[in-house]
C-alpha positions in Angstrom: 17.7 -17.2 -168.6 19.6 -14.2 -167.3 20.0 -11.2 -169.6 23.8 -11.2 -169.2 23.8 -14.5 -171.1 22.9 -12.6 -174.3 26.1 -10.6 -174.1 27.8 -13.7 -175.4 26.3 -13.1 -178.8 29.0 -10.6 -179.7 31.9 -12.8 -178.7 30.6 -16.3 -179.4 28.6 -15.8 -182.5 31.1 -13.8 -184.5 30.5 -13.2 -188.2 32.8 -15.8 -189.9 32.4 -18.2 -192.7 31.5 -21.8 -192.4 35.1 -22.7 -193.2 36.4 -20.3 -190.6 33.9 -21.9 -188.2 35.4 -25.3 -188.8 39.0 -24.1 -188.3 38.9 -21.3 -185.8 36.7 -21.8 -182.8 36.1 -18.7 -180.8 36.7 -18.6 -177.0 34.0 -17.4 -174.6 34.4 -13.8 -173.7 38.2 -14.4 -173.5 37.9 -17.2 -170.9 39.4 -20.6 -171.2 37.2 -23.7 -171.5 38.4 -24.9 -168.1 37.1 -21.7 -166.5 33.8 -21.6 -168.5 33.0 -25.2 -167.6 33.9 -25.0 -164.0 30.4 -23.7 -163.0 27.0 -24.3 -164.5 26.3 -20.5 -164.5 29.1 -19.8 -166.9 28.5 -22.9 -168.9 24.9 -21.9 -169.5 26.0 -18.7 -171.1 26.9 -20.7 -174.2 23.6 -22.5 -174.2 21.7 -19.2 -173.7 23.5 -17.6 -176.6 22.4 -20.4 -178.9 18.9 -20.2 -177.6 18.7 -16.5 -178.5 19.4 -17.5 -182.1 16.5 -19.9 -182.5 14.2 -19.5 -185.5 12.2 -16.3 -184.9 9.5 -14.8 -187.2 9.0 -11.2 -186.1 10.8 -8.5 -188.0 13.9 -7.0 -186.5 13.3 -3.2 -186.9 16.5 -2.0 -185.3 19.0 -0.9 -188.0 22.1 -2.2 -186.2 20.6 -5.2 -184.4 22.6 -8.4 -184.4 21.4 -10.7 -187.2 20.7 -13.5 -184.8 17.0 -13.3 -185.1 16.6 -16.7 -186.8 15.4 -16.9 -190.3 14.6 -13.3 -191.4 15.2 -11.3 -194.5 16.5 -8.0 -193.2 13.2 -6.3 -192.2 11.0 -8.6 -194.3 9.2 -11.6 -193.0 9.3 -15.0 -194.7 5.6 -14.9 -195.5 6.3 -11.9 -197.9 8.3 -14.3 -200.1 5.2 -16.3 -201.2 1.6 -15.7 -201.8 0.6 -14.6 -198.3 1.8 -11.0 -198.3 4.2 -8.2 -199.3 5.9 -5.7 -197.0 5.1 -2.0 -196.3 8.6 -1.0 -195.2 11.9 0.0 -196.6 12.7 -3.7 -197.2 10.3 -3.8 -200.2 12.8 -2.7 -202.7 15.5 -5.3 -202.0 12.8 -8.0 -201.4 11.1 -7.3 -204.7 14.2 -7.3 -206.9 16.0 -10.2 -205.2 13.1 -12.5 -204.4 10.0 -11.5 -206.3 11.9 -10.9 -209.5 14.4 -13.7 -208.9 17.6 -11.7 -208.9 19.1 -13.1 -205.8 22.6 -14.5 -206.3 24.7 -16.9 -204.3 27.2 -14.2 -203.3 24.7 -11.8 -201.7 25.8 -10.9 -198.2 23.4 -10.9 -195.3 21.0 -9.4 -194.4 19.6 -10.0 -197.8 19.9 -13.8 -197.6 16.9 -15.5 -195.9 19.2 -18.4 -195.3 21.4 -17.5 -192.4 24.3 -19.8 -193.2 27.0 -18.3 -191.0 24.7 -17.9 -188.0 23.3 -21.4 -188.2 26.8 -22.9 -188.2 27.8 -20.8 -185.3 24.8 -21.9 -183.3 25.6 -25.6 -184.2 29.1 -25.0 -183.0 27.9 -23.5 -179.7 25.6 -26.4 -179.1 28.5 -28.9 -179.6 30.8 -26.8 -177.4 28.3 -27.0 -174.6 27.3 -30.7 -175.1 30.9 -32.0 -175.3 32.1 -30.0 -172.3 29.3 -29.5 -169.8 30.1 -32.7 -167.9 33.2 -31.0 -166.7 31.2 -28.7 -164.4 32.4 -29.3 -160.9 30.3 -27.0 -158.8 28.0 -29.7 -157.4 25.3 -29.3 -160.1 23.3 -32.5 -160.3 23.8 -34.9 -163.2 20.0 -34.8 -163.9 20.1 -31.0 -164.4 23.2 -31.3 -166.6 21.6 -34.0 -168.7 18.5 -32.0 -169.4 20.6 -29.1 -170.6 22.6 -31.5 -172.7 19.4 -32.6 -174.3 18.5 -28.9 -175.0 21.9 -28.4 -176.7 21.3 -31.4 -179.0 17.8 -30.1 -179.6 19.1 -26.7 -180.7 21.6 -28.3 -183.1 18.8 -30.5 -184.5 16.6 -27.5 -185.1 19.3 -25.7 -186.9 20.1 -28.7 -189.1 16.4 -29.1 -189.9 16.0 -25.4 -190.9 19.0 -25.7 -193.2 17.8 -29.1 -194.6 14.4 -27.6 -195.8 16.3 -24.8 -197.5 19.4 -26.5 -198.9 18.8 -30.3 -199.2 21.8 -32.4 -198.4 24.2 -30.8 -195.9 27.8 -31.0 -194.6 27.7 -32.7 -191.2 29.5 -31.8 -188.0 28.8 -34.1 -185.1 31.0 -32.7 -182.3 32.9 -29.7 -181.2 36.0 -29.2 -183.3 39.2 -27.9 -181.7 41.8 -25.7 -183.3 43.5 -27.3 -186.2 41.1 -30.2 -186.6 39.9 -30.9 -190.1 36.3 -31.8 -191.0 34.7 -33.3 -194.0 33.2 -30.4 -195.9 31.4 -32.6 -198.5 27.6 -32.7 -198.4 25.6 -35.7 -197.2 22.8 -37.0 -199.4 19.3 -36.0 -198.7 18.7 -39.4 -197.2 21.8 -39.4 -195.0 21.1 -35.8 -193.9 17.5 -36.7 -192.9 18.7 -39.9 -191.1 21.4 -37.9 -189.3 19.0 -35.2 -188.1 16.5 -37.9 -187.0 19.1 -39.7 -185.0 20.2 -36.4 -183.4 16.6 -35.7 -182.4 16.3 -39.2 -180.8 19.5 -38.6 -178.8 18.1 -35.2 -177.6 14.8 -36.7 -176.6 16.4 -39.3 -174.3 17.7 -36.5 -172.0 14.6 -34.4 -171.9 11.4 -34.2 -169.8 8.1 -34.5 -171.6 7.2 -30.9 -170.6 9.1 -28.0 -169.1 9.1 -27.3 -165.4 7.4 -24.1 -164.2 9.5 -21.1 -165.1 11.1 -22.8 -168.1 8.7 -21.8 -170.8 10.7 -21.5 -174.0 13.1 -24.3 -173.3 13.3 -27.4 -175.5 11.5 -30.5 -174.1 10.8 -34.1 -175.3 7.5 -33.3 -176.9 9.1 -30.5 -179.0 11.7 -33.0 -180.2 9.1 -35.6 -181.1 7.2 -32.9 -183.1 10.4 -31.8 -184.8 10.9 -35.4 -185.9 7.4 -35.4 -187.4 8.1 -32.1 -189.2 11.4 -33.5 -190.6 9.9 -36.8 -191.8 6.9 -34.9 -193.4 9.3 -32.8 -195.4 11.4 -35.8 -196.3 8.3 -37.6 -197.6 7.0 -34.7 -199.6 7.3 -34.3 -203.4 10.4 -32.1 -203.3 12.6 -34.7 -201.8 10.5 -37.8 -202.5 9.0 -37.2 -206.0 6.6 -40.0 -207.1 8.1 -40.0 -210.6 11.6 -40.2 -209.1 12.6 -37.0 -211.0 14.0 -34.1 -209.1 13.2 -30.5 -209.7 16.6 -30.1 -211.5 17.2 -33.4 -213.4 20.3 -32.2 -215.2 22.3 -31.8 -212.0 25.0 -34.3 -211.6 24.6 -35.0 -207.9 20.9 -35.9 -207.7 21.3 -37.4 -204.1 21.8 -33.8 -202.8 18.3 -32.9 -204.2 16.2 -36.0 -203.5 16.1 -39.5 -202.1 17.6 -42.2 -204.4 14.1 -43.5 -205.2 10.5 -42.8 -204.4 9.2 -44.6 -201.3 5.6 -44.3 -200.2 6.6 -45.7 -196.8 8.2 -42.4 -196.0 4.6 -41.0 -195.5 3.9 -43.8 -193.0 7.0 -43.0 -191.1 5.9 -39.4 -190.9 2.4 -40.4 -189.8 3.8 -42.7 -187.1 6.2 -40.0 -185.8 3.3 -37.5 -185.7 1.1 -40.0 -183.7 3.9 -40.7 -181.2 4.3 -36.9 -180.8 0.6 -36.4 -180.4 0.2 -39.1 -177.8 3.2 -37.7 -175.9 1.8 -34.2 -176.1 -1.6 -35.4 -174.8 0.0 -37.3 -171.9 2.0 -34.2 -171.0 -1.2 -32.1 -170.9 -1.0 -30.3 -174.2 -4.3 -29.5 -175.9 -5.8 -27.1 -178.4 -6.7 -23.7 -176.9 -10.5 -23.9 -176.9 -12.2 -22.4 -173.9 -16.0 -22.4 -173.8 -16.2 -18.8 -172.6 -14.3 -17.5 -175.6 -15.5 -16.9 -179.2 -14.0 -18.9 -182.0 -12.0 -15.8 -183.1 -10.7 -15.4 -179.5 -9.7 -19.0 -179.1 -7.7 -18.9 -182.4 -5.9 -15.7 -181.4 -5.1 -16.8 -177.9 -3.7 -20.1 -179.2 -0.6 -18.4 -180.4 -0.5 -15.2 -178.3 -1.4 -16.2 -174.7 1.0 -17.9 -172.3 0.9 -21.1 -170.3 2.4 -19.2 -167.5 3.4 -15.7 -166.5 4.5 -13.8 -163.5 2.3 -11.6 -161.3 3.5 -8.4 -159.7 5.1 -10.3 -156.8 7.2 -12.3 -159.2 5.3 -15.5 -158.7 4.6 -17.8 -161.6 0.8 -18.0 -162.3 -1.0 -20.1 -164.9 -2.4 -18.5 -168.0 -3.4 -22.0 -169.2 -2.4 -21.9 -172.9 -1.7 -25.6 -173.4 -1.2 -25.4 -177.2 2.2 -23.9 -177.5 4.9 -26.6 -177.6 7.9 -24.5 -178.3 8.0 -20.7 -178.4 11.1 -18.7 -179.2 12.2 -15.2 -178.3 15.2 -12.9 -178.6 14.9 -11.2 -175.2 15.9 -12.7 -171.9 12.4 -12.8 -170.5 8.8 -12.4 -171.6 7.9 -9.8 -169.1 10.0 -7.2 -170.9 7.9 -7.6 -174.0 9.3 -8.1 -177.5 9.6 -4.8 -179.4 6.0 -4.2 -178.3 5.5 -1.4 -180.8 5.0 -4.1 -183.5 2.2 -5.7 -181.6 0.0 -2.7 -180.7 -1.8 0.0 -182.6 -1.0 3.6 -181.9 -3.4 5.5 -184.2 -5.6 5.2 -187.2 -2.8 6.5 -189.5 -0.4 4.0 -187.9 -1.7 1.3 -190.2 0.1 2.8 -193.1 3.5 2.8 -191.5 6.0 0.0 -190.6 4.1 -0.7 -187.4 1.7 -2.7 -189.5 4.4 -3.8 -191.9 2.8 -6.8 -193.7 0.1 -6.3 -196.3 -1.7 -9.5 -197.1 -2.4 -10.4 -200.7 -5.9 -11.0 -202.1 -4.7 -14.4 -203.3 -4.4 -15.5 -199.7 -7.7 -13.8 -198.7 -9.4 -15.8 -201.4 -8.4 -19.0 -199.6 -10.7 -18.4 -196.6 -13.9 -20.4 -196.6 -17.3 -19.0 -195.8 -18.7 -19.8 -192.4 -20.6 -22.8 -193.8 -17.5 -24.3 -195.2 -18.1 -23.4 -198.8 -15.5 -21.7 -201.0 -15.9 -18.0 -202.0 -18.2 -17.8 -205.1 -17.2 -15.8 -208.2 -19.5 -12.9 -207.2 -18.6 -12.9 -203.6 -17.4 -9.3 -203.5 -20.4 -7.9 -205.2 -22.5 -9.0 -202.2 -23.2 -6.7 -199.2 -20.7 -6.9 -196.4 -18.8 -9.8 -197.9 -16.1 -10.0 -195.2 -18.7 -10.7 -192.5 -19.4 -14.0 -194.1 -15.8 -15.4 -193.8 -14.2 -17.9 -191.5 -13.6 -16.3 -188.0 -9.9 -16.8 -188.5 -10.0 -14.2 -191.3 -11.3 -11.6 -188.8 -8.5 -12.1 -186.3 -5.8 -12.4 -189.0 -6.6 -9.4 -191.2 -7.2 -5.7 -190.8 -9.7 -4.9 -193.6 -12.2 -2.3 -194.7 -15.0 -1.8 -192.1 -13.3 -3.8 -189.4 -13.8 -2.3 -185.9 -10.6 -1.8 -183.9 -11.1 -0.4 -180.5 -13.1 2.8 -180.8 -12.7 3.3 -184.6 -13.6 1.5 -187.8 -11.0 1.0 -190.5 -11.6 3.0 -193.6 -9.6 1.9 -196.7 -11.8 3.6 -199.2 -10.3 6.5 -201.3 -9.4 9.3 -198.9 -10.0 7.0 -195.9 -7.9 7.2 -192.7 -6.2 3.9 -193.4 -5.5 4.2 -197.1 -1.8 5.1 -197.7 -2.7 7.4 -200.5 -4.5 9.6 -198.0 -1.2 10.1 -196.2 1.1 10.4 -199.2 2.8 7.1 -198.4 4.4 5.6 -201.5 4.2 1.9 -200.8 2.3 -1.1 -202.0 -1.3 -1.4 -200.8 -3.7 -4.2 -201.1 -6.5 -3.0 -198.8 -5.4 -5.3 -196.0 -2.9 -5.2 -193.1 -1.9 -8.1 -190.9 -3.7 -8.3 -187.6 -2.7 -11.8 -186.5 -0.1 -11.0 -183.9 -1.6 -7.7 -182.8 -3.3 -7.4 -179.4 -6.3 -5.3 -180.4 -6.9 -4.2 -176.8 -3.7 -2.0 -177.1 -5.1 0.8 -179.2 -4.3 4.5 -179.2 -2.6 6.0 -176.2 -2.3 3.0 -174.0 1.0 2.7 -172.1 3.2 -0.3 -172.0 3.3 -3.1 -174.6 2.0 -6.7 -174.7 4.3 -9.5 -174.1 5.0 -11.9 -177.0 6.8 -14.9 -178.3 7.1 -16.6 -181.7 4.9 -19.7 -182.0 7.5 -21.9 -183.5 5.7 -25.2 -182.6 2.1 -25.6 -181.6 -0.2 -28.6 -181.3 -2.5 -27.6 -184.2 0.4 -28.0 -186.7 1.1 -31.4 -185.3 -2.5 -32.5 -186.0 -2.2 -31.2 -189.5 1.1 -33.1 -190.1 -0.6 -36.3 -188.9 -3.7 -35.8 -191.2 -1.5 -35.0 -194.3 0.8 -38.0 -193.8 -2.1 -40.4 -193.2 -3.8 -39.2 -196.4 -0.7 -39.5 -198.6 -0.1 -43.0 -197.3 -3.6 -44.5 -197.4 -6.6 -42.2 -197.6 -9.3 -44.9 -197.7 -7.8 -46.8 -194.8 -7.4 -43.6 -192.6 -10.4 -41.5 -193.3 -11.9 -41.5 -189.8 -8.5 -40.5 -188.2 -7.9 -37.9 -190.9 -11.3 -36.3 -190.3 -11.0 -36.5 -186.6 -7.8 -34.4 -186.3 -8.7 -32.1 -189.2 -12.1 -31.3 -187.8 -10.8 -30.6 -184.3 -8.9 -27.6 -185.7 -11.8 -26.6 -187.9 -14.3 -26.8 -185.1 -12.1 -24.7 -182.8 -12.3 -22.0 -185.4 -16.1 -22.3 -185.8 -15.9 -24.1 -189.1 -18.0 -27.2 -189.9 -16.7 -30.7 -190.2 -15.1 -31.3 -193.5 -17.8 -33.9 -194.3 -20.4 -31.2 -193.8 -19.0 -28.7 -196.3 -21.4 -28.0 -199.2 -19.0 -29.2 -201.8 -17.6 -32.2 -199.9 -16.4 -35.1 -202.0 -15.2 -38.3 -200.6 -12.1 -38.3 -202.7 -8.4 -38.2 -201.9 -7.8 -35.1 -204.1 -10.5 -33.2 -202.5 -9.4 -33.9 -198.9 -5.7 -33.3 -199.9 -6.7 -29.8 -201.1 -8.7 -29.2 -197.9 -5.7 -30.2 -195.7 -3.4 -27.9 -197.6 -5.9 -25.1 -197.4 -6.3 -25.7 -193.7 -2.5 -25.5 -193.2 -2.5 -22.2 -195.0 -5.3 -20.7 -192.9 -4.5 -22.1 -189.5 -0.8 -21.5 -189.8 -1.1 -18.2 -191.7 2.0 -15.9 -191.4 3.8 -18.4 -189.1 6.6 -19.0 -191.7 5.1 -22.3 -192.8 3.4 -21.7 -196.2 6.4 -20.6 -198.2 8.2 -23.9 -197.4 5.0 -25.9 -197.8 4.7 -24.6 -201.3 8.2 -25.7 -202.0 7.9 -29.2 -200.6 4.6 -29.6 -202.6 6.5 -28.3 -205.7 3.9 -25.6 -206.2 6.4 -22.7 -206.6 5.5 -21.9 -210.2 1.8 -21.6 -209.5 1.7 -20.0 -206.0 5.1 -18.3 -205.4 5.5 -17.1 -208.9 2.8 -15.7 -211.2 0.3 -12.9 -210.9 -0.6 -11.9 -207.3 -3.6 -9.8 -206.6 -4.9 -7.0 -204.5 -8.3 -5.6 -203.6 -9.1 -2.1 -204.9 -11.9 -0.2 -203.1 -13.7 2.6 -204.8 -17.1 4.1 -204.0 -17.5 5.5 -200.5 -16.7 4.3 -197.1 -20.3 3.2 -196.4 -21.0 1.9 -199.9 -17.7 0.5 -201.1 -17.2 -1.2 -204.5 -14.7 -4.0 -204.4 -12.6 -5.2 -207.4 -9.7 -7.5 -207.7 -6.7 -6.4 -209.7 -3.2 -7.7 -210.4 -0.8 -6.4 -207.7 2.4 -7.6 -209.3 3.9 -10.5 -211.3 6.5 -12.5 -209.5 9.1 -14.9 -210.9 9.8 -18.4 -209.8 12.2 -20.7 -211.6 13.2 -24.3 -210.8 16.4 -23.3 -209.0 14.4 -21.6 -206.3 13.2 -24.9 -204.8 16.5 -24.9 -202.9 18.5 -21.9 -201.9 22.2 -21.4 -202.8 25.0 -22.2 -200.4 27.2 -19.3 -199.5 29.4 -18.8 -202.6 32.5 -17.8 -200.8 32.6 -21.0 -198.8 31.9 -23.1 -201.9 34.8 -21.5 -203.7 37.1 -21.9 -200.8 36.4 -25.6 -200.6 37.9 -26.2 -204.0 35.1 -28.4 -205.3 34.4 -30.3 -202.1 31.3 -28.3 -201.0 29.0 -28.4 -204.0 26.6 -25.6 -204.9 22.9 -26.2 -205.5 22.0 -26.2 -209.2 21.1 -23.1 -211.0 23.1 -20.8 -208.7 
């Protein structure tokens, strides 16, 4: 996509409310629709503007950047809302009060709302504008080309609806481009109707799309990504939040229960999710997707490259060459091309002291570190940190996900002991500290004084997650009848990371509860810091135990060479029932005069 496409963000994605969106469509850079849709070049500006607002997980550090970066909390990542991490930036104060202490209100203005209500509706509007009008293009562009782009537009709309669904439950539904003066039904569909509507939209998009992108189109929506989105949607729909086995919602006193859950529990929803995942897996395999697992790489390298390397790039002559990452199904980005990098300062290391600044802005919590298995598949014993070199015994994914005491980075070794180079106290930095920093998205080759910056994208969909969706849905539907299939897909991910088969773990028990916990733990570790776990904890209704409650840190005393490790409470966080779904924007609820209902508790 050309960089000039992104200029449309200012004119197309203006900051207006949902009701304004329904009533006052913006034009495109002052041009009439007849002019915009006379050529595909101009028409695609609308599509490109919507693409630039796809869900995106890296923090936007620029103070005045447009808030089109997907699903972010100002300068705080989603993972800092749950038990994965906290932040080491200026965002900590608002994040702590509004989210960790539960003081967020429905009338908070962005950028403090993780839910980007206005932006999501504007992107949906842009998608319908493109879809409903692009057939008017009269410059000789082939119908096949136009149809693929129509599928992409429907796919973007479906993704935005999905992202709102997992945050809000039942949604208002707009299924076309609304012209000036047209009225729309602002009432919310039920959870069931919303899920069905998104599912149907995904099916429509998939009909237009190729299985996999053509060379040079990395980052565009394809059929496999839509099939995976359907599996993600149906998994969430089948989970306890929307499909509670006791048929009781998280807020039973609320009058409109169908906005919070399905009318009744149905175990078959798990089968629908499993079937959708298997269809997506088969399509992915037929299109050449595969776990990144090269024999000449270590387990840690294969894991890191699965979400940082590219399937293709350009050499110095501008020609596309293969990098052969077959795992990424749908990446997202905010820049017009990957060669320009993405705020590369966030993905490289400048110096030893750089770890205590915003350049390594996420500080993982000990709660999450405790979830990593030992290399033999056993859980961490109670006396684990009294042993010599405890970190060396952990799952290889720990070593590529975390910066920790004694980890070698380039030519230096991290020292988080008192007075150490990487301890914030040594530098007079007044910010939270847990003895960890996030390493997952950093290219550790870019250390101290190197020029340039590594390219990057956000791994919004990758094949490993699809395998985990399939395993979870099969277990919840019928564990005993699906054991071999569950173990097959779960073990492929574990083995890529160097972990033993689940059946070979020292504490293995052939029980549904045990395997469920293993799958959930595997999702946490494999998809760490990819904006998955916070919403997993909500769909599993585990907010009170894992989002709220005491969260811990590691305190290191002793000396650099002979550290003494001790776990301590880092902070107490609050989670109440209302937090299972976010509030809708209060101003739009009030302006609807009772038609657009607010979620309970807000």
